[in-house]
C-alpha positions as CSV (number, residue, x, y, z in Angstrom):
1,M,95.9,97.6,147.7
2,G,98.1,98.7,150.6
3,K,101.3,97.3,151.9
4,I,101.4,94.9,154.8
5,N,101.3,96.7,158.1
6,W,104.0,94.8,160.0
7,G,103.2,96.6,163.3
8,R,99.6,95.3,163.1
9,V,100.9,91.8,162.1
10,V,103.0,91.7,165.3
11,L,100.2,93.0,167.4
12,G,97.7,90.6,165.9
13,G,100.3,87.8,166.2
14,M,100.7,88.4,169.9
15,L,96.9,88.2,170.3
16,S,96.7,85.1,168.1
17,G,99.5,83.5,170.1
18,V,97.9,84.2,173.5
19,V,94.5,82.9,172.2
20,L,96.3,79.8,170.9
21,I,98.1,79.2,174.2
22,V,94.8,79.6,176.2
23,F,92.8,77.4,173.8
24,V,95.5,74.6,173.7
25,T,95.8,74.7,177.5
26,V,92.0,74.5,178.0
27,S,91.7,71.7,175.4
28,T,94.5,69.7,176.9
29,V,92.8,69.9,180.3
30,L,89.4,69.0,179.0
31,F,90.3,66.3,176.4
32,V,93.2,64.4,177.9
33,E,92.4,61.1,179.5
34,R,92.0,61.3,183.3
35,E,94.8,58.9,183.9
36,R,97.3,60.9,181.8
37,L,96.0,64.1,183.4
38,R,96.7,62.7,186.8
39,A,100.2,61.6,185.8
40,A,100.9,65.0,184.3
41,A,99.7,66.7,187.4
42,H,102.0,64.5,189.6
43,A,104.9,65.2,187.2
44,A,104.2,68.9,187.3
45,L,104.5,68.9,191.1
46,R,108.0,67.3,190.9
47,K,111.0,69.5,190.3
48,S,111.8,69.6,186.6
49,T,115.2,68.6,185.4
50,S,114.9,71.0,182.4
51,G,113.8,74.0,184.5
52,N,111.5,76.4,182.7
53,A,113.2,75.7,179.3
54,A,110.5,73.4,177.9
55,L,107.7,75.8,178.9
56,L,109.6,78.8,177.5
57,F,110.2,76.8,174.3
58,F,106.5,76.0,173.8
59,V,105.4,79.6,174.6
60,C,107.9,80.9,172.0
61,V,106.7,78.3,169.4
62,F,103.1,79.3,170.0
63,L,103.9,83.0,169.8
64,V,105.8,82.5,166.5
65,L,102.9,80.4,165.2
66,G,100.6,83.3,166.3
67,M,102.7,85.7,164.2
68,I,102.4,83.6,161.2
69,M,98.6,83.6,161.4
70,P,97.9,87.3,160.8
71,W,100.9,87.5,158.4
72,W,99.2,84.9,156.2
73,Y,95.8,86.7,156.6
74,A,97.5,89.9,155.4
75,A,98.9,87.9,152.4
76,F,95.5,86.3,151.6
77,R,93.6,89.5,152.1
78,P,94.1,90.9,148.6
79,L,92.9,87.6,147.1
80,F,89.9,87.0,149.2
81,G,89.0,90.4,150.7
82,P,89.0,91.4,154.4
83,G,87.0,89.5,157.0
84,P,86.6,86.3,158.9
85,K,86.3,84.2,155.8
86,T,89.8,85.1,154.7
87,A,91.0,84.6,158.3
88,A,89.5,81.1,158.3
89,I,91.2,80.3,155.0
90,A,94.5,81.6,156.5
91,G,93.9,79.5,159.6
92,L,93.3,76.4,157.6
93,A,96.5,77.0,155.6
94,V,98.5,77.4,158.9
95,W,96.8,74.3,160.3
96,M,97.7,72.2,157.3
97,T,101.3,73.3,157.4
98,A,101.6,72.7,161.2
99,I,99.9,69.3,161.1
100,W,102.0,68.1,158.2
101,L,105.2,69.4,159.9
102,G,104.1,67.5,163.0
103,V,103.4,64.3,161.1
104,A,106.8,64.6,159.3
105,G,108.4,65.0,162.8
106,F,106.8,61.8,164.0
107,A,107.9,60.0,160.8
108,F,111.5,61.2,161.2
109,K,111.4,60.2,164.9
110,S,110.2,56.7,164.0
111,L,113.0,56.4,161.4
112,A,115.6,57.6,163.9
113,M,114.4,55.3,166.7
114,G,114.2,52.3,164.3
115,E,110.7,51.4,165.5
116,P,107.2,52.7,164.8
117,Y,106.3,55.7,166.9
118,P,102.5,56.1,167.0
119,L,100.7,59.4,166.4
120,P,98.9,60.6,169.5
121,A,95.2,60.8,170.1
122,G,93.8,59.7,166.7
123,P,91.8,62.1,164.5
124,M,90.0,64.0,167.3
125,L,93.1,66.1,168.2
126,P,93.9,67.4,164.7
127,I,90.2,68.4,164.2
128,L,90.2,70.2,167.5
129,Y,93.4,72.0,166.6
130,L,91.8,73.1,163.3
131,V,89.1,74.8,165.2
132,I,91.6,76.4,167.6
133,M,93.9,77.7,164.8
134,V,91.0,79.1,162.8
135,A,89.7,80.9,166.0
136,S,93.2,82.2,166.8
137,T,93.7,83.5,163.3
138,I,90.3,85.3,163.4
139,A,91.3,86.9,166.7
140,G,94.6,88.1,165.1
141,A,92.9,89.2,161.9
142,W,90.5,91.3,164.0
143,V,93.4,93.6,164.9
144,Y,95.0,93.8,161.5
145,K,94.4,96.9,159.3
146,E,96.3,97.5,156.0
147,Q,98.8,100.3,155.8
148,Q,97.7,103.1,153.5
149,N,100.1,104.5,150.9
């Protein structure tokens, strides 16, 4: 068993992050209701009060999430062996963590606001994000090779 190759984790993480950004963007365009899409398009054409800070924040979050995917793949690899099955298991673990952090965020927001704050989009969106995260993890794992002693 070799040590984790951090250079490959970063390289695979960048690829995972880019794949994640592309898939989330495409899924948002395809699966958001038309009325919300139209409102979002009109809002995008107006000058933003936050500048590019919100966009930069989300790109950074997705790239950090992309780094976590091959890192967990590298950690799971000695247990399950190399390959897409292990990448899928790592993607499932990252998805479970991200979804539960999101649900906790909505719960804390509801408590802070003093009123129920509904979760968006029902069960379809988390299932779609599971597929996206597993695909992104497989892409990042494709780059990863263990460091030899």
